[in-house]
CHARMM internal coordinates of N, CA and C (Angstrom, degrees):
IC EDIT
DIST 1 N 1 CA 1.4422
DIST 1 CA 1 C 1.5194
ANGL 1 N 1 CA 1 C 108.13
DIST 1 C 2 N 1.2903
ANGL 1 CA 1 C 2 N 116.39
DIHE 1 N 1 CA 1 C 2 N 126.73
DIST 2 N 2 CA 1.4578
ANGL 1 C 2 N 2 CA 122.01
DIHE 1 CA 1 C 2 N 2 CA 177.16
DIST 2 CA 2 C 1.5206
ANGL 2 N 2 CA 2 C 107.95
DIHE 1 C 2 N 2 CA 2 C -94.12
DIST 2 C 3 N 1.3103
ANGL 2 CA 2 C 3 N 117.67
DIHE 2 N 2 CA 2 C 3 N 104.17
DIST 3 N 3 CA 1.4732
ANGL 2 C 3 N 3 CA 121.79
DIHE 2 CA 2 C 3 N 3 CA -176.86
DIST 3 CA 3 C 1.5293
ANGL 3 N 3 CA 3 C 112.56
DIHE 2 C 3 N 3 CA 3 C -69.59
DIST 3 C 4 N 1.3221
ANGL 3 CA 3 C 4 N 117.23
DIHE 3 N 3 CA 3 C 4 N -12.16
DIST 4 N 4 CA 1.4568
ANGL 3 C 4 N 4 CA 120.91
DIHE 3 CA 3 C 4 N 4 CA 179.42
DIST 4 CA 4 C 1.5244
ANGL 4 N 4 CA 4 C 112.51
DIHE 3 C 4 N 4 CA 4 C -91.44
DIST 4 C 5 N 1.3309
ANGL 4 CA 4 C 5 N 117.15
DIHE 4 N 4 CA 4 C 5 N -7.22
DIST 5 N 5 CA 1.4624
ANGL 4 C 5 N 5 CA 121.49
DIHE 4 CA 4 C 5 N 5 CA 179.15
DIST 5 CA 5 C 1.5246
ANGL 5 N 5 CA 5 C 109.02
DIHE 4 C 5 N 5 CA 5 C -67.78
DIST 5 C 6 N 1.3209
ANGL 5 CA 5 C 6 N 119.21
DIHE 5 N 5 CA 5 C 6 N 138.08
DIST 6 N 6 CA 1.4679
ANGL 5 C 6 N 6 CA 121.59
DIHE 5 CA 5 C 6 N 6 CA -175.99
DIST 6 CA 6 C 1.5314
ANGL 6 N 6 CA 6 C 114.90
DIHE 5 C 6 N 6 CA 6 C -56.21
DIST 6 C 7 N 1.3149
ANGL 6 CA 6 C 7 N 118.72
DIHE 6 N 6 CA 6 C 7 N -28.11
DIST 7 N 7 CA 1.4671
ANGL 6 C 7 N 7 CA 120.85
DIHE 6 CA 6 C 7 N 7 CA -179.09
DIST 7 CA 7 C 1.5302
ANGL 7 N 7 CA 7 C 112.97
DIHE 6 C 7 N 7 CA 7 C -95.79
DIST 7 C 8 N 1.3232
ANGL 7 CA 7 C 8 N 117.80
DIHE 7 N 7 CA 7 C 8 N 7.34
DIST 8 N 8 CA 1.4630
ANGL 7 C 8 N 8 CA 120.66
DIHE 7 CA 7 C 8 N 8 CA -179.70
DIST 8 CA 8 C 1.5216
ANGL 8 N 8 CA 8 C 109.43
DIHE 7 C 8 N 8 CA 8 C -56.72
DIST 8 C 9 N 1.3304
ANGL 8 CA 8 C 9 N 115.82
DIHE 8 N 8 CA 8 C 9 N 129.84
DIST 9 N 9 CA 1.4556
ANGL 8 C 9 N 9 CA 121.33
DIHE 8 CA 8 C 9 N 9 CA 178.80
DIST 9 CA 9 C 1.5182
ANGL 9 N 9 CA 9 C 115.16
DIHE 8 C 9 N 9 CA 9 C 87.66
DIST 9 C 10 N 1.3269
ANGL 9 CA 9 C 10 N 117.73
DIHE 9 N 9 CA 9 C 10 N -8.11
DIST 10 N 10 CA 1.4636
ANGL 9 C 10 N 10 CA 121.30
DIHE 9 CA 9 C 10 N 10 CA -179.63
DIST 10 CA 10 C 1.5214
ANGL 10 N 10 CA 10 C 110.25
DIHE 9 C 10 N 10 CA 10 C -84.37
DIST 10 C 11 N 1.3170
ANGL 10 CA 10 C 11 N 117.09
DIHE 10 N 10 CA 10 C 11 N 147.82
DIST 11 N 11 CA 1.4620
ANGL 10 C 11 N 11 CA 121.45
DIHE 10 CA 10 C 11 N 11 CA 174.21
DIST 11 CA 11 C 1.5234
ANGL 11 N 11 CA 11 C 107.98
DIHE 10 C 11 N 11 CA 11 C -82.75
DIST 11 C 12 N 1.3299
ANGL 11 CA 11 C 12 N 115.64
DIHE 11 N 11 CA 11 C 12 N 130.41
DIST 12 N 12 CA 1.4571
ANGL 11 C 12 N 12 CA 120.41
DIHE 11 CA 11 C 12 N 12 CA -174.17
DIST 12 CA 12 C 1.5272
ANGL 12 N 12 CA 12 C 112.50
DIHE 11 C 12 N 12 CA 12 C -112.06
DIST 12 C 13 N 1.3136
ANGL 12 CA 12 C 13 N 117.65
DIHE 12 N 12 CA 12 C 13 N 1.98
DIST 13 N 13 CA 1.4525
ANGL 12 C 13 N 13 CA 121.10
DIHE 12 CA 12 C 13 N 13 CA -179.66
DIST 13 CA 13 C 1.5151
ANGL 13 N 13 CA 13 C 111.49
DIHE 12 C 13 N 13 CA 13 C -56.90
DIST 13 C 14 N 1.3298
ANGL 13 CA 13 C 14 N 116.55
DIHE 13 N 13 CA 13 C 14 N 126.84
DIST 14 N 14 CA 1.4570
ANGL 13 C 14 N 14 CA 122.02
DIHE 13 CA 13 C 14 N 14 CA 179.05
DIST 14 CA 14 C 1.5161
ANGL 14 N 14 CA 14 C 115.07
DIHE 13 C 14 N 14 CA 14 C 82.15
DIST 14 C 15 N 1.3200
ANGL 14 CA 14 C 15 N 118.25
DIHE 14 N 14 CA 14 C 15 N -7.55
DIST 15 N 15 CA 1.4680
ANGL 14 C 15 N 15 CA 121.70
DIHE 14 CA 14 C 15 N 15 CA -178.88
DIST 15 CA 15 C 1.5266
ANGL 15 N 15 CA 15 C 110.39
DIHE 14 C 15 N 15 CA 15 C -82.83
DIST 15 C 16 N 1.3138
ANGL 15 CA 15 C 16 N 116.11
DIHE 15 N 15 CA 15 C 16 N 157.48
DIST 16 N 16 CA 1.4628
ANGL 15 C 16 N 16 CA 122.28
DIHE 15 CA 15 C 16 N 16 CA 171.72
DIST 16 CA 16 C 1.5228
ANGL 16 N 16 CA 16 C 106.17
DIHE 15 C 16 N 16 CA 16 C -100.52
DIST 16 C 17 N 1.3273
ANGL 16 CA 16 C 17 N 116.66
DIHE 16 N 16 CA 16 C 17 N 118.46
DIST 17 N 17 CA 1.4547
ANGL 16 C 17 N 17 CA 121.09
DIHE 16 CA 16 C 17 N 17 CA -179.78
DIST 17 CA 17 C 1.5173
ANGL 17 N 17 CA 17 C 109.95
DIHE 16 C 17 N 17 CA 17 C -99.27
DIST 17 C 18 N 1.3111
ANGL 17 CA 17 C 18 N 116.72
DIHE 17 N 17 CA 17 C 18 N 129.14
DIST 18 N 18 CA 1.4602
ANGL 17 C 18 N 18 CA 123.04
DIHE 17 CA 17 C 18 N 18 CA 176.87
DIST 18 CA 18 C 1.5244
ANGL 18 N 18 CA 18 C 106.02
DIHE 17 C 18 N 18 CA 18 C -114.13
DIST 18 C 19 N 1.3404
ANGL 18 CA 18 C 19 N 115.61
DIHE 18 N 18 CA 18 C 19 N 115.64
DIST 19 N 19 CA 1.4562
ANGL 18 C 19 N 19 CA 122.09
DIHE 18 CA 18 C 19 N 19 CA -174.14
DIST 19 CA 19 C 1.5235
ANGL 19 N 19 CA 19 C 110.16
DIHE 18 C 19 N 19 CA 19 C -132.04
DIST 19 C 20 N 1.3461
ANGL 19 CA 19 C 20 N 117.20
DIHE 19 N 19 CA 19 C 20 N 152.83
DIST 20 N 20 CA 1.4632
ANGL 19 C 20 N 20 CA 118.65
DIHE 19 CA 19 C 20 N 20 CA 176.09
DIST 20 CA 20 C 1.5294
ANGL 20 N 20 CA 20 C 110.85
DIHE 19 C 20 N 20 CA 20 C -65.25
DIST 20 C 21 N 1.3341
ANGL 20 CA 20 C 21 N 116.97
DIHE 20 N 20 CA 20 C 21 N -43.98
DIST 21 N 21 CA 1.4691
ANGL 20 C 21 N 21 CA 122.08
DIHE 20 CA 20 C 21 N 21 CA 179.61
DIST 21 CA 21 C 1.5170
ANGL 21 N 21 CA 21 C 107.90
DIHE 20 C 21 N 21 CA 21 C -169.45
DIST 21 C 22 N 1.3257
ANGL 21 CA 21 C 22 N 115.88
DIHE 21 N 21 CA 21 C 22 N 174.13
DIST 22 N 22 CA 1.4463
ANGL 21 C 22 N 22 CA 119.84
DIHE 21 CA 21 C 22 N 22 CA 173.48
DIST 22 CA 22 C 1.5093
ANGL 22 N 22 CA 22 C 109.76
DIHE 21 C 22 N 22 CA 22 C -79.31
DIST 22 C 23 N 1.3345
ANGL 22 CA 22 C 23 N 115.04
DIHE 22 N 22 CA 22 C 23 N 173.33
DIST 23 N 23 CA 1.4576
ANGL 22 C 23 N 23 CA 118.54
DIHE 22 CA 22 C 23 N 23 CA 179.66
DIST 23 CA 23 C 1.5266
ANGL 23 N 23 CA 23 C 108.65
DIHE 22 C 23 N 23 CA 23 C -144.72
DIST 23 C 24 N 1.2786
ANGL 23 CA 23 C 24 N 116.60
DIHE 23 N 23 CA 23 C 24 N 138.18
DIST 24 N 24 CA 1.4467
ANGL 23 C 24 N 24 CA 119.74
DIHE 23 CA 23 C 24 N 24 CA 175.99
DIST 24 CA 24 C 1.5110
ANGL 24 N 24 CA 24 C 113.05
DIHE 23 C 24 N 24 CA 24 C 104.00
DIST 24 C 25 N 1.3296
ANGL 24 CA 24 C 25 N 114.15
DIHE 24 N 24 CA 24 C 25 N -157.38
DIST 25 N 25 CA 1.4605
ANGL 24 C 25 N 25 CA 120.42
DIHE 24 CA 24 C 25 N 25 CA -174.04
DIST 25 CA 25 C 1.5236
ANGL 25 N 25 CA 25 C 110.99
DIHE 24 C 25 N 25 CA 25 C -97.32
DIST 25 C 26 N 1.3093
ANGL 25 CA 25 C 26 N 114.98
DIHE 25 N 25 CA 25 C 26 N -169.22
DIST 26 N 26 CA 1.4578
ANGL 25 C 26 N 26 CA 120.43
DIHE 25 CA 25 C 26 N 26 CA -178.30
DIST 26 CA 26 C 1.5207
ANGL 26 N 26 CA 26 C 112.45
DIHE 25 C 26 N 26 CA 26 C -71.93
DIST 26 C 27 N 1.3160
ANGL 26 CA 26 C 27 N 119.29
DIHE 26 N 26 CA 26 C 27 N -4.89
DIST 27 N 27 CA 1.4675
ANGL 26 C 27 N 27 CA 120.47
DIHE 26 CA 26 C 27 N 27 CA 177.50
DIST 27 CA 27 C 1.5252
ANGL 27 N 27 CA 27 C 111.19
DIHE 26 C 27 N 27 CA 27 C -66.15
DIST 27 C 28 N 1.3222
ANGL 27 CA 27 C 28 N 117.71
DIHE 27 N 27 CA 27 C 28 N -20.21
DIST 28 N 28 CA 1.4641
ANGL 27 C 28 N 28 CA 121.04
DIHE 27 CA 27 C 28 N 28 CA 177.93
DIST 28 CA 28 C 1.5128
ANGL 28 N 28 CA 28 C 112.29
DIHE 27 C 28 N 28 CA 28 C -60.26
DIST 28 C 29 N 1.3309
ANGL 28 CA 28 C 29 N 117.20
DIHE 28 N 28 CA 28 C 29 N -36.60
DIST 29 N 29 CA 1.4629
ANGL 28 C 29 N 29 CA 119.82
DIHE 28 CA 28 C 29 N 29 CA 178.60
DIST 29 CA 29 C 1.5272
ANGL 29 N 29 CA 29 C 110.56
DIHE 28 C 29 N 29 CA 29 C -69.00
DIST 29 C 30 N 1.3382
ANGL 29 CA 29 C 30 N 117.51
DIHE 29 N 29 CA 29 C 30 N -32.25
DIST 30 N 30 CA 1.4589
ANGL 29 C 30 N 30 CA 121.08
DIHE 29 CA 29 C 30 N 30 CA 175.82
DIST 30 CA 30 C 1.5166
ANGL 30 N 30 CA 30 C 111.80
DIHE 29 C 30 N 30 CA 30 C -67.34
DIST 30 C 31 N 1.3189
ANGL 30 CA 30 C 31 N 116.43
DIHE 30 N 30 CA 30 C 31 N -39.55
DIST 31 N 31 CA 1.4689
ANGL 30 C 31 N 31 CA 121.02
DIHE 30 CA 30 C 31 N 31 CA 176.61
DIST 31 CA 31 C 1.5235
ANGL 31 N 31 CA 31 C 109.79
DIHE 30 C 31 N 31 CA 31 C -64.24
DIST 31 C 32 N 1.3163
ANGL 31 CA 31 C 32 N 116.66
DIHE 31 N 31 CA 31 C 32 N -42.45
DIST 32 N 32 CA 1.4600
ANGL 31 C 32 N 32 CA 120.80
DIHE 31 CA 31 C 32 N 32 CA 178.54
DIST 32 CA 32 C 1.5282
ANGL 32 N 32 CA 32 C 110.43
DIHE 31 C 32 N 32 CA 32 C -61.97
DIST 32 C 33 N 1.3195
ANGL 32 CA 32 C 33 N 117.87
DIHE 32 N 32 CA 32 C 33 N -41.49
DIST 33 N 33 CA 1.4620
ANGL 32 C 33 N 33 CA 121.22
DIHE 32 CA 32 C 33 N 33 CA 177.43
DIST 33 CA 33 C 1.5251
ANGL 33 N 33 CA 33 C 110.96
DIHE 32 C 33 N 33 CA 33 C -61.67
DIST 33 C 34 N 1.3191
ANGL 33 CA 33 C 34 N 117.54
DIHE 33 N 33 CA 33 C 34 N -43.06
DIST 34 N 34 CA 1.4662
ANGL 33 C 34 N 34 CA 121.04
DIHE 33 CA 33 C 34 N 34 CA 177.92
DIST 34 CA 34 C 1.5307
ANGL 34 N 34 CA 34 C 110.86
DIHE 33 C 34 N 34 CA 34 C -61.12
DIST 34 C 35 N 1.3277
ANGL 34 CA 34 C 35 N 117.27
DIHE 34 N 34 CA 34 C 35 N -39.74
DIST 35 N 35 CA 1.4668
ANGL 34 C 35 N 35 CA 120.83
DIHE 34 CA 34 C 35 N 35 CA 177.34
DIST 35 CA 35 C 1.5253
ANGL 35 N 35 CA 35 C 110.82
DIHE 34 C 35 N 35 CA 35 C -64.12
DIST 35 C 36 N 1.3235
ANGL 35 CA 35 C 36 N 116.74
DIHE 35 N 35 CA 35 C 36 N -40.96
DIST 36 N 36 CA 1.4695
ANGL 35 C 36 N 36 CA 120.91
DIHE 35 CA 35 C 36 N 36 CA 178.66
DIST 36 CA 36 C 1.5184
ANGL 36 N 36 CA 36 C 110.06
DIHE 35 C 36 N 36 CA 36 C -63.11
DIST 36 C 37 N 1.3292
ANGL 36 CA 36 C 37 N 117.00
DIHE 36 N 36 CA 36 C 37 N -48.32
DIST 37 N 37 CA 1.4576
ANGL 36 C 37 N 37 CA 121.07
DIHE 36 CA 36 C 37 N 37 CA -177.03
DIST 37 CA 37 C 1.5234
ANGL 37 N 37 CA 37 C 112.87
DIHE 36 C 37 N 37 CA 37 C -65.64
DIST 37 C 38 N 1.3290
ANGL 37 CA 37 C 38 N 117.17
DIHE 37 N 37 CA 37 C 38 N -29.01
DIST 38 N 38 CA 1.4654
ANGL 37 C 38 N 38 CA 120.53
DIHE 37 CA 37 C 38 N 38 CA -179.72
DIST 38 CA 38 C 1.5271
ANGL 38 N 38 CA 38 C 112.63
DIHE 37 C 38 N 38 CA 38 C -90.14
DIST 38 C 39 N 1.3494
ANGL 38 CA 38 C 39 N 116.80
DIHE 38 N 38 CA 38 C 39 N -2.34
DIST 39 N 39 CA 1.4648
ANGL 38 C 39 N 39 CA 120.25
DIHE 38 CA 38 C 39 N 39 CA -179.60
DIST 39 CA 39 C 1.5174
ANGL 39 N 39 CA 39 C 114.11
DIHE 38 C 39 N 39 CA 39 C 78.21
DIST 39 C 40 N 1.3288
ANGL 39 CA 39 C 40 N 117.38
DIHE 39 N 39 CA 39 C 40 N 19.14
DIST 40 N 40 CA 1.4636
ANGL 39 C 40 N 40 CA 121.84
DIHE 39 CA 39 C 40 N 40 CA -177.99
DIST 40 CA 40 C 1.5159
ANGL 40 N 40 CA 40 C 113.93
DIHE 39 C 40 N 40 CA 40 C -114.88
DIST 40 C 41 N 1.3192
ANGL 40 CA 40 C 41 N 117.10
DIHE 40 N 40 CA 40 C 41 N 16.05
DIST 41 N 41 CA 1.4731
ANGL 40 C 41 N 41 CA 120.80
DIHE 40 CA 40 C 41 N 41 CA -176.41
DIST 41 CA 41 C 1.5267
ANGL 41 N 41 CA 41 C 111.33
DIHE 40 C 41 N 41 CA 41 C -77.08
DIST 41 C 42 N 1.3338
ANGL 41 CA 41 C 42 N 116.20
DIHE 41 N 41 CA 41 C 42 N 152.47
DIST 42 N 42 CA 1.4528
ANGL 41 C 42 N 42 CA 119.47
DIHE 41 CA 41 C 42 N 42 CA 171.11
DIST 42 CA 42 C 1.5240
ANGL 42 N 42 CA 42 C 110.17
DIHE 41 C 42 N 42 CA 42 C -61.42
DIST 42 C 43 N 1.3215
ANGL 42 CA 42 C 43 N 117.10
DIHE 42 N 42 CA 42 C 43 N 153.62
DIST 43 N 43 CA 1.4625
ANGL 42 C 43 N 43 CA 121.80
DIHE 42 CA 42 C 43 N 43 CA 177.81
DIST 43 CA 43 C 1.5263
ANGL 43 N 43 CA 43 C 110.63
DIHE 42 C 43 N 43 CA 43 C -69.04
DIST 43 C 44 N 1.3282
ANGL 43 CA 43 C 44 N 116.62
DIHE 43 N 43 CA 43 C 44 N -31.60
DIST 44 N 44 CA 1.4654
ANGL 43 C 44 N 44 CA 120.85
DIHE 43 CA 43 C 44 N 44 CA -179.02
DIST 44 CA 44 C 1.5207
ANGL 44 N 44 CA 44 C 109.73
DIHE 43 C 44 N 44 CA 44 C -158.13
DIST 44 C 45 N 1.3299
ANGL 44 CA 44 C 45 N 114.91
DIHE 44 N 44 CA 44 C 45 N 153.21
DIST 45 N 45 CA 1.4558
ANGL 44 C 45 N 45 CA 122.95
DIHE 44 CA 44 C 45 N 45 CA 172.39
DIST 45 CA 45 C 1.5233
ANGL 45 N 45 CA 45 C 107.02
DIHE 44 C 45 N 45 CA 45 C -121.93
DIST 45 C 46 N 1.3116
ANGL 45 CA 45 C 46 N 117.17
DIHE 45 N 45 CA 45 C 46 N 125.99
DIST 46 N 46 CA 1.4634
ANGL 45 C 46 N 46 CA 122.44
DIHE 45 CA 45 C 46 N 46 CA 179.95
DIST 46 CA 46 C 1.5236
ANGL 46 N 46 CA 46 C 107.00
DIHE 45 C 46 N 46 CA 46 C -120.93
DIST 46 C 47 N 1.3386
ANGL 46 CA 46 C 47 N 116.40
DIHE 46 N 46 CA 46 C 47 N 122.73
DIST 47 N 47 CA 1.4576
ANGL 46 C 47 N 47 CA 121.58
DIHE 46 CA 46 C 47 N 47 CA -178.61
DIST 47 CA 47 C 1.5163
ANGL 47 N 47 CA 47 C 110.19
DIHE 46 C 47 N 47 CA 47 C -114.39
DIST 47 C 48 N 1.3310
ANGL 47 CA 47 C 48 N 117.30
DIHE 47 N 47 CA 47 C 48 N 142.17
DIST 48 N 48 CA 1.4631
ANGL 47 C 48 N 48 CA 120.37
DIHE 47 CA 47 C 48 N 48 CA 177.02
DIST 48 CA 48 C 1.5283
ANGL 48 N 48 CA 48 C 111.06
DIHE 47 C 48 N 48 CA 48 C -88.15
DIST 48 C 49 N 1.3383
ANGL 48 CA 48 C 49 N 117.18
DIHE 48 N 48 CA 48 C 49 N -17.11
DIST 49 N 49 CA 1.4622
ANGL 48 C 49 N 49 CA 121.68
DIHE 48 CA 48 C 49 N 49 CA 177.02
DIST 49 CA 49 C 1.5207
ANGL 49 N 49 CA 49 C 109.01
DIHE 48 C 49 N 49 CA 49 C -117.46
DIST 49 C 50 N 1.3083
ANGL 49 CA 49 C 50 N 116.81
DIHE 49 N 49 CA 49 C 50 N 158.87
DIST 50 N 50 CA 1.4463
ANGL 49 C 50 N 50 CA 122.08
DIHE 49 CA 49 C 50 N 50 CA 177.46
DIST 50 CA 50 C 1.5245
ANGL 50 N 50 CA 50 C 109.95
DIHE 49 C 50 N 50 CA 50 C -55.78
DIST 50 C 51 N 1.3129
ANGL 50 CA 50 C 51 N 116.86
DIHE 50 N 50 CA 50 C 51 N 128.17
DIST 51 N 51 CA 1.4600
ANGL 50 C 51 N 51 CA 122.66
DIHE 50 CA 50 C 51 N 51 CA -179.03
DIST 51 CA 51 C 1.5163
ANGL 51 N 51 CA 51 C 108.30
DIHE 50 C 51 N 51 CA 51 C -127.94
DIST 51 C 52 N 1.3283
ANGL 51 CA 51 C 52 N 116.63
DIHE 51 N 51 CA 51 C 52 N 108.21
DIST 52 N 52 CA 1.4542
ANGL 51 C 52 N 52 CA 120.26
DIHE 51 CA 51 C 52 N 52 CA -175.34
DIST 52 CA 52 C 1.5263
ANGL 52 N 52 CA 52 C 113.22
DIHE 51 C 52 N 52 CA 52 C -96.53
DIST 52 C 53 N 1.3161
ANGL 52 CA 52 C 53 N 118.99
DIHE 52 N 52 CA 52 C 53 N -23.25
DIST 53 N 53 CA 1.4568
ANGL 52 C 53 N 53 CA 120.43
DIHE 52 CA 52 C 53 N 53 CA -174.98
DIST 53 CA 53 C 1.5247
ANGL 53 N 53 CA 53 C 111.75
DIHE 52 C 53 N 53 CA 53 C -83.81
DIST 53 C 54 N 1.3035
ANGL 53 CA 53 C 54 N 118.27
DIHE 53 N 53 CA 53 C 54 N -53.11
DIST 54 N 54 CA 1.4531
ANGL 53 C 54 N 54 CA 120.45
DIHE 53 CA 53 C 54 N 54 CA -176.99
DIST 54 CA 54 C 1.5248
ANGL 54 N 54 CA 54 C 112.91
DIHE 53 C 54 N 54 CA 54 C -71.91
DIST 54 C 55 N 1.3043
ANGL 54 CA 54 C 55 N 116.89
DIHE 54 N 54 CA 54 C 55 N -29.56
DIST 55 N 55 CA 1.4638
ANGL 54 C 55 N 55 CA 118.55
DIHE 54 CA 54 C 55 N 55 CA -179.90
DIST 55 CA 55 C 1.5012
ANGL 55 N 55 CA 55 C 110.49
DIHE 54 C 55 N 55 CA 55 C -83.41
END
COOR INIT
IC SEED 1 N 1 CA 1 C
IC BUILD
């Protein structure tokens, strides 16, 4: 978690996130799965660059 990111601490459930790309390792897909299973996932993820891990 990057505490300096502008959305740090915000609830993202149901939001559409538009990002340049993902960042980090494959653990990001695990976090996304946990958000989906808990009902707190974003409604959509839109990337401007190819994103192979989160998608």
